[in-house]
Steps between C-alpha positions, in 0.01 A plus 500: 500500500306730268646754259539851646388761244552870583203731449590828332461795744502739200194339335294797623736748335828655599328793675273301733549602865338216696619503864522120506652412163609820328864436406569873492312600816793580729283505814307188401554132566624425144375143523571245228289194436545153349256248362578154632253244370158584646633768737666840500783576740700797625772577753488820703798642686373760749677836490610716788211721613228248407447373852210534741616377841881488529643232271156399360374571145202738511174304473364728232803431281447127549140551383629698200739215418213248521274716284766560237581127494133418448466750217810367327366146542202608288735665247738202486241225487206664320677764290277785625550788739256527787374735769476384861141433611577353844797393708468271804824434683609319814832596657656193659834627633714813479695564180861584588674789326829315457373199301351481147130412469393237244152535353286255301165560332265239353162539335228318693193614302429691182193590304485759222688804622508394868799314643565382855864454602648327803810686622761377743804681638785309665827585668760232574241244390245610761164644399465870586173584332230318309186620333276534200463787262226553245576695182288634215654519155322785320445560133661814357169689533451387861858595592470844342173563684661395831817704440320803361751520215619314193678174568870515402575312178726246672206398724245447225636160387474378861136604545223243490349473155150650444228236526 
């Protein structure tokens, strides 16, 4: 069994408001992530009001969980933040509201600032969702151009280095 190392949700600064991982975003998912060998994992406990059909976790929130897991896989395994370039998911069975969801992300391909991650979500050991997500890790200049503003200081150390 591999060592389980927590990834710091405050690495982007105490004020960051990410819906997926912001520890102080009261309406967000407040996800936490762990590096385990060559993968990153998380556990998600659905909250009341996050359902689509009765008793089923909203599909968009499952996609958000998969996307956030993929992004944190890049952070945890490559040491860089990344923006989502594409997300391709296959829903295999309904995700129940009353049972935690376990997520695992693994890098399947990487080149320069591009990283492809395989994401899997499971509940009671059964696969709920599987897919691939492609991320682009920008340099500080690229990120500031995309955001239309200066990159927060806490993010700069996690940007891809200028080539």
